[in-house]
DRENTI-996612 format. One line per 2 residues: number of its first residue (from 1); their letters; for each residue x, y, z of N, C-alpha, C. Coordinates in steps of 0.1 Angstrom, whole numbers. Each point is the difference from the previous one (the first is absolute). Example, Ala and Ser with C-alpha at 12.3 -4.5 7.8 and 13.67 -1.06 7.14 Angstrom:
<nodes>
1	as	132,-57,78,-9,12,0,9,12,0; -4,11,-7,9,11,0,-8,11,8
</nodes>
This chain:
<nodes>
1	xx	18,16,358,9,-6,-9,-7,-4,-13; -12,-5,1,-8,-5,-11,-3,12,-10
3	xx	-2,11,6,-4,12,-8,12,4,-9; 12,-1,5,12,3,-8,2,-9,-11
5	xx	-3,-13,2,1,-10,-11,-11,3,-11; -12,4,5,-10,4,-10,4,12,-8
7	xx	6,10,6,4,12,-7,11,-4,-10; 10,-8,4,11,-5,-8,-5,-7,-12
9	xx	-10,-9,2,-6,-8,-11,-7,9,-10; -8,9,5,-7,10,-8,10,8,-8
11	xx	11,4,6,10,8,-7,6,-8,-12; 3,-12,3,6,-9,-11,-10,-2,-11
13	xx	-13,-2,3,-10,-2,-10,-2,13,-8; 1,11,6,-2,13,-7,12,2,-9
15	xx	12,-3,4,12,1,-8,-1,-9,-13; -4,-12,2,-2,-9,-11,-10,5,-10
17	xx	-11,5,5,-11,5,-8,6,12,-8; 7,9,6,5,12,-6,10,-4,-11
19	xx	9,-10,2,9,-4,-10,-6,-6,-12; -11,-8,3,-7,-6,-11,-7,10,-9
21	xx	-6,10,6,-6,11,-7,10,8,-9; 12,2,6,10,7,-8,5,-8,-12
23	xx	1,-13,2,5,-9,-11,-11,0,-11; -13,0,4,-10,-1,-10,-1,14,-8
25	xx	3,11,7,-1,13,-7,12,1,-10; 11,-7,2,11,1,-9,-2,-7,-13
27	xx	-9,-10,0,-2,-8,-12,-10,7,-9; 5,6,-11,-9,7,-10,3,-6,-14
29	xx	-10,-1,-7,2,-4,-14,2,12,-9; 7,-2,-11,2,11,-10,-12,1,-8
31	xx	-3,12,-4,-11,3,-9,5,3,-13; -4,-7,-10,4,2,-14,-11,8,-7
33	xx	4,10,-9,-9,8,-7,2,-1,-15; -11,0,-7,0,-1,-15,-10,10,-5
35	xx	3,7,-11,-10,9,-6,-13,-8,-4; -11,6,2,-13,-7,-4,-1,1,-15
37	xx	-5,-11,-6,-2,0,-14,-15,3,-4; -9,-1,11,-14,2,-3,-5,14,4
39	xx	8,7,8,-5,13,5,5,11,-10; -9,8,-4,3,11,-10,-3,13,6
41	xx	8,10,-3,-2,14,5,7,2,13; -2,13,5,7,3,13,-7,-8,11
43	xx	8,-4,10,-5,-7,11,-2,9,12; -12,2,4,-3,10,11,-4,-7,13
45	xx	-5,-13,-1,-5,-7,11,6,-14,1; 7,-3,11,7,-13,2,-10,-11,-1
47	xx	-12,2,5,-10,-10,0,-3,-5,-15; -2,9,-9,-3,-4,-14,12,-7,-6
49	xx	12,5,3,12,-7,-5,1,-14,6; -3,-2,12,0,-13,7,-10,-10,-6
51	xx	-12,5,-4,-10,-8,-6,5,-6,-13; 5,9,-9,5,-4,-13,12,-10,2
53	xx	9,3,9,11,-9,2,-4,-14,5; -10,0,8,-5,-13,5,-6,-8,-12
55	xx	-6,6,-9,-5,-6,-12,12,-5,-9; 11,6,1,12,-4,-7,8,-11,7
57	xx	-5,-4,12,7,-11,8,9,4,11; 0,13,3,9,5,10,-8,1,13
59	xx	7,3,11,-7,1,13,-5,14,3; 4,10,-7,-4,14,2,7,10,-10
61	xx	-2,13,3,6,9,-9,0,14,6; 9,9,-4,2,13,5,2,10,-11
63	xx	-5,12,2,4,11,-9,13,6,4; 10,1,-10,13,3,3,6,11,-9
65	xx	8,9,6,7,10,-8,-7,12,-3; 7,9,-7,-5,13,-4,-11,-2,-11
67	xx	3,-9,-9,-9,-3,-11,-12,-8,5; -1,-4,12,-11,-8,6,-3,-12,-8
69	xx	9,-9,-1,-2,-13,-8,-4,-11,10; -8,-9,-4,-4,-11,8,10,-12,-1
71	xx	5,-3,12,10,-11,1,-7,-11,9; 1,-12,-6,-5,-12,7,10,-5,10
73	xx	-5,-6,11,9,-5,11,-3,-14,3; 11,-7,5,-2,-14,5,12,-2,8
75	xx	-1,-10,10,11,-4,8,9,-9,-8; 13,2,0,9,-8,-7,12,-6,8
</nodes>
């Protein structure tokens, strides 16, 4: 009988853990993008764009679009 109680307890703990993980996965912040003012020329490497954007006060940057422009990113 004790074994059944242990399995039931473990099942309840597993369900609580799974529900908490699902709730945490649903919380996502929006990412705002703004064209970089300091990056000039075509953007071929996200790393270079991100470095310039960090100097502009953003959290990162990505090369975007057909024209390969550098856009700075931050959570908003």
